[in-house]
C-alpha positions in Angstrom: 36.3 -20.0 -45.8 34.6 -16.6 -45.9 35.5 -16.3 -49.6 32.8 -19.0 -50.3 29.8 -17.0 -51.1 26.3 -17.8 -52.4 24.7 -15.0 -54.2 21.2 -14.4 -55.7 22.6 -14.3 -59.2 24.1 -17.8 -58.8 21.1 -19.4 -57.0 18.4 -18.1 -59.3 19.9 -20.0 -62.2 18.9 -23.2 -60.4 15.1 -22.8 -59.7 14.7 -26.1 -57.7 17.7 -25.2 -55.5 16.4 -21.7 -55.1 13.0 -23.0 -54.1 14.5 -25.4 -51.5 16.6 -22.6 -50.0 13.9 -19.8 -49.8 10.6 -21.7 -49.9 9.6 -19.7 -53.0 10.0 -19.9 -56.8 12.0 -17.1 -58.5 8.7 -15.6 -59.7 7.2 -15.4 -56.2 10.5 -14.0 -55.0 10.4 -11.2 -57.6 6.8 -10.2 -56.7 8.0 -9.4 -53.2 11.2 -7.6 -54.2 9.9 -4.1 -55.1 8.1 -3.8 -51.8 11.2 -5.1 -50.0 13.3 -2.4 -51.7 11.0 0.4 -50.7 10.7 -0.8 -47.1 14.5 -1.2 -46.8 14.9 2.3 -48.1 12.4 3.7 -45.6 13.5 1.8 -42.5 17.3 1.5 -43.0 18.7 3.9 -45.7 16.7 7.1 -45.0 17.5 7.0 -41.2 21.2 6.6 -42.0 21.3 9.4 -44.5 19.4 11.8 -42.2 21.5 10.9 -39.2 23.0 14.0 -37.5 26.7 14.5 -38.1 26.9 12.1 -41.1 29.9 12.9 -43.3 30.1 10.0 -45.7 28.4 10.6 -49.1 25.7 8.3 -50.6 27.4 5.1 -51.9 30.6 5.7 -50.0 32.5 3.0 -48.2 33.5 -0.5 -49.1 31.2 -2.9 -51.1 29.4 -5.3 -48.8 28.7 -9.0 -49.2 25.0 -8.2 -49.7 25.2 -5.4 -52.2 21.8 -5.6 -53.9 18.3 -5.8 -52.6 18.0 -9.2 -54.3 20.9 -10.5 -52.2 19.5 -9.1 -49.0 16.0 -10.6 -49.6 17.7 -13.9 -50.6 19.8 -13.8 -47.4 16.8 -13.4 -45.0 14.3 -15.7 -46.8 16.9 -18.5 -46.9 17.6 -18.0 -43.2 13.9 -18.1 -42.3 13.4 -21.2 -44.5 16.4 -23.3 -43.5 17.3 -21.8 -40.0 21.0 -22.7 -39.9 23.2 -21.4 -37.1 24.6 -18.0 -37.7 28.1 -19.4 -38.2 26.9 -21.6 -41.0 24.8 -18.9 -42.6 27.6 -16.4 -42.4 30.0 -18.8 -44.1 27.5 -19.4 -46.9 27.3 -15.7 -47.6 30.8 -14.7 -46.9 30.1 -13.0 -43.5 31.5 -13.4 -40.0 29.1 -14.8 -37.4 28.8 -11.3 -35.8 27.9 -9.6 -39.2 25.5 -12.4 -40.0 23.7 -11.8 -36.7 23.5 -8.0 -37.4 22.1 -8.6 -40.8 19.5 -11.2 -39.6 18.3 -8.8 -36.9 18.0 -5.9 -39.3 16.5 -7.7 -42.3 14.0 -9.6 -40.1 12.2 -6.4 -39.3 12.3 -5.3 -43.0 10.9 -8.7 -44.2 8.1 -8.6 -41.6 7.1 -5.1 -42.8 7.4 -6.1 -46.4 4.9 -9.0 -45.9 2.5 -6.4 -44.4 3.0 -4.1 -47.4 2.3 -7.1 -49.8 -0.9 -7.8 -47.8 0.1 -11.4 -47.1 0.9 -11.0 -43.4 -2.0 -12.3 -41.2 -4.1 -9.6 -39.5 -3.8 -9.2 -35.8 -6.6 -11.0 -34.0 -6.9 -8.6 -31.1 -10.4 -6.9 -31.4 -11.0 -8.6 -34.8 -14.5 -8.4 -36.3 -15.3 -11.6 -38.3 -17.7 -9.6 -40.5 -14.7 -7.6 -41.9 -13.1 -11.0 -43.0 -16.3 -12.0 -44.7 -16.5 -8.7 -46.5 -13.0 -9.2 -47.8 -13.4 -12.9 -48.6 -17.1 -13.6 -49.5 -16.6 -17.3 -49.7 -16.3 -17.4 -45.9 -20.0 -16.7 -45.6 -20.6 -20.2 -47.1 -17.6 -22.1 -45.8 -17.2 -20.5 -42.3 -14.0 -19.3 -40.8 -11.6 -21.9 -39.4 -10.0 -21.4 -35.9 -7.3 -23.5 -34.3 -4.2 -23.2 -32.2 -0.7 -23.8 -33.6 2.2 -24.7 -31.2 5.9 -24.3 -31.8 8.7 -25.7 -29.6 10.8 -23.3 -27.6 13.9 -23.5 -25.4 13.4 -24.7 -21.8 13.1 -21.6 -19.7 15.6 -21.1 -16.8 12.9 -19.4 -14.7 10.9 -22.0 -12.7 7.6 -20.2 -13.1 8.0 -19.9 -16.8 8.9 -23.6 -17.0 5.5 -24.3 -15.6 3.4 -21.8 -17.7 5.2 -22.6 -21.0 5.0 -26.4 -20.7 2.4 -28.0 -23.0 0.8 -31.1 -21.6 -0.3 -32.0 -25.1 3.1 -31.8 -26.7 5.0 -32.9 -23.5 7.5 -30.1 -24.0 7.9 -26.3 -23.7 6.0 -24.5 -26.4 4.4 -21.2 -27.4 1.2 -21.0 -29.4 -0.8 -18.7 -31.7 -4.5 -18.9 -32.4 -5.2 -18.4 -36.1 -8.2 -17.9 -38.4 -8.0 -19.7 -41.8 -9.7 -19.8 -45.2 -10.9 -23.3 -46.1 -10.7 -22.9 -49.9 -7.2 -21.3 -50.2 -5.6 -22.4 -46.9 -4.6 -18.8 -46.3 -4.0 -17.7 -42.7 -6.3 -14.7 -42.3 -5.5 -13.6 -38.8 -3.2 -14.6 -35.9 -3.3 -13.9 -32.2 -0.4 -12.7 -30.0 1.9 -15.3 -28.7 0.6 -17.3 -25.8 2.3 -19.8 -23.4 2.0 -23.5 -24.2 -0.1 -24.2 -21.1 -2.8 -21.7 -22.2 -6.0 -23.4 -23.3 -7.1 -22.6 -26.8 -10.5 -21.1 -25.6 -8.9 -19.0 -23.0 -6.3 -17.7 -25.5 -9.0 -16.6 -28.0 -11.2 -15.2 -25.3 -8.4 -12.7 -24.5 -8.3 -11.5 -28.1 -11.9 -10.2 -27.9 -13.0 -11.5 -31.3 -16.6 -10.6 -32.3 -19.0 -11.5 -35.1 -22.6 -11.2 -36.2 -25.2 -14.0 -36.4 -24.5 -14.3 -40.1 -20.9 -15.5 -39.5 -20.0 -19.2 -38.9 -16.9 -20.2 -37.0 -15.6 -23.8 -37.4 -13.6 -25.0 -34.3 -12.5 -28.2 -32.6 -13.3 -29.5 -29.1 -10.5 -27.3 -27.6 -13.0 -24.4 -27.9 -15.9 -25.9 -26.0 -18.0 -23.0 -24.6 -16.6 -20.4 -27.0 -18.7 -17.4 -27.9 -17.6 -14.7 -30.4 -20.4 -12.1 -30.3 -23.4 -13.6 -32.1 -21.4 -15.7 -34.4 -22.5 -19.3 -35.0 -20.0 -21.9 -33.6 -19.7 -25.2 -35.5 -18.3 -27.6 -32.8 -18.0 -31.4 -33.1 -20.4 -33.5 -31.0 -18.6 -35.2 -28.1 -19.5 -38.6 -26.7 -20.7 -38.1 -23.1 -21.6 -40.5 -20.3 -25.3 -40.7 -19.3 -24.3 -40.4 -15.7 -21.1 -40.2 -13.7 -19.0 -43.3 -13.9 -21.0 -44.8 -16.8 -19.5 -45.6 -20.2 -19.8 -42.9 -22.8 -22.9 -42.9 -24.9 -22.5 -43.8 -28.6 -23.1 -41.1 -31.2 -26.0 -41.4 -33.5 -25.5 -41.6 -37.3 -26.6 -38.0 -37.7 -24.1 -36.9 -35.1 -21.3 -38.9 -36.8 -22.2 -37.3 -40.2 -22.1 -33.9 -38.6 -18.7 -34.6 -37.1 -17.4 -35.8 -40.5 -18.7 -32.5 -42.1 -16.9 -30.4 -39.5 -13.7 -32.4 -39.9 -13.7 -32.0 -43.6 -13.9 -28.2 -43.1 -11.2 -28.2 -40.4 -8.6 -30.3 -42.3 -7.8 -27.2 -44.4 -6.3 -25.3 -41.5 -4.0 -28.3 -40.6 -2.7 -28.1 -44.2 -2.1 -24.4 -43.6 0.0 -25.2 -40.5 2.0 -27.7 -42.6 2.7 -24.9 -45.0 3.8 -22.5 -42.3 6.2 -25.1 -40.8 8.1 -25.3 -44.1 10.0 -22.5 -42.4 12.5 -24.3 -40.1 12.7 -21.1 -38.0 9.1 -21.9 -37.0 9.1 -25.7 -36.9 12.4 -26.0 -35.0 13.2 -24.9 -31.4 13.8 -21.2 -31.7 17.3 -20.3 -30.5 17.0 -16.5 -30.4 16.7 -14.5 -27.1 15.8 -11.1 -28.5 12.4 -9.9 -27.1 9.6 -10.4 -29.6 11.8 -12.3 -32.2 10.1 -15.6 -31.6 6.6 -14.2 -32.4 8.1 -12.2 -35.3 9.4 -15.3 -37.1 6.1 -17.0 -36.5 4.2 -14.2 -38.3 6.9 -14.3 -41.1 6.3 -18.0 -41.6 2.6 -17.4 -41.9 3.1 -14.5 -44.3 5.5 -16.6 -46.5 2.9 -19.4 -46.6 0.2 -16.8 -47.6 2.4 -15.6 -50.4 2.5 -19.1 -51.8 -1.2 -19.5 -51.6 -1.7 -16.2 -53.4 0.8 -17.0 -56.2 0.5 -20.7 -56.9 -2.2 -22.1 -59.2 -2.3 -25.3 -57.0 -3.9 -23.3 -54.2 -6.2 -21.4 -56.5 -7.7 -24.6 -57.8 -8.9 -25.4 -54.3 -11.3 -22.5 -54.5 
C-alpha cells in the first residue's frame, strides 16, 4: 500500500484536481514556493547541518518520499486543505502514519512562517493600531474596518472546568474563536486575535487585545460588540429594537434606522464571505484532532493566510475593489 504515492509532478498536470487538493491553482502555488524553500532551508536544513557531532555529508542518506520542495509544500497544503487522518495522508504519499505525523508537525511550522514571509498571514491583533491598517490599505478610510468573531469546533475537553469555558451557547458545542479585522473590498483578513474560548463574548475578547484607533478611523461591527471602544475610533453599530419600558413590547425601528442597519449589513457581509474562504480548509472547519499545544491556533492562522493568498492572486477578488 505504501507504494501508492501522489507526487507534485503528477498532480500539477491536473489543475482542477490540484486546486481541489490544495485550495490553490498551480500558479498560486508557485508564487509561494520560493519563500517556502528559503524558510525550510533556514528552519530545518541549516540547524541540521550545524548540529554538533554531525558526520553525514550534505545529500547523504536514502532518498525520501518528499524529495523536493514542491513535494513538501504540496504535502502540507493538501493536508491543511483536506484534513484526512494521518493514516490516510501517509498512504497517499507513501509514508507510514508515524512519518506522516513527523512531517506534518515539521512542515506546519514552515508553512506558517512562509505565509508570514509572503505577507499574507494576518497581523496579530494584540496592541494593534487601526491607523497603521488605514495607512497600508487607504480604501479602509472610506469603507471602514470590519470586525467579527469566527468560531471553529473543537474536541470536548476532559477537564470539567474547560468543558464549561469552551462551550459556546450560540453554537451549542465546544468551540474556540478568533476576533478578526477584514477588508470590505478584497475580503482579506487583515488581523487576527489570539485564540479565545468559545464562551468568551466578542466584546470581551477584543477588549483584551488592546486595539486603538484615532477619530478618523471607522470600525464596522455587529451587536455582539455593544459598548465597544477602540481609542477614539468611530464604531458603526446596528440599531437594536428596544422596549420603551420593562415588560413592554419592543419599539419598531424608524425607516431611517432600518436604512442605516441595511447599510451596516451590506458592509459586514464581506467578512462573512472571508470566513467562508477560510473554512475551505477542512483543518479549520472540522473538529481539530491534534493535541499539540498551539497547533489549533496555528492551523487557524494558516487557513486565514491561505485565504489571503487567494484574494491577492485571483482576479475575481480584485474586481471587488
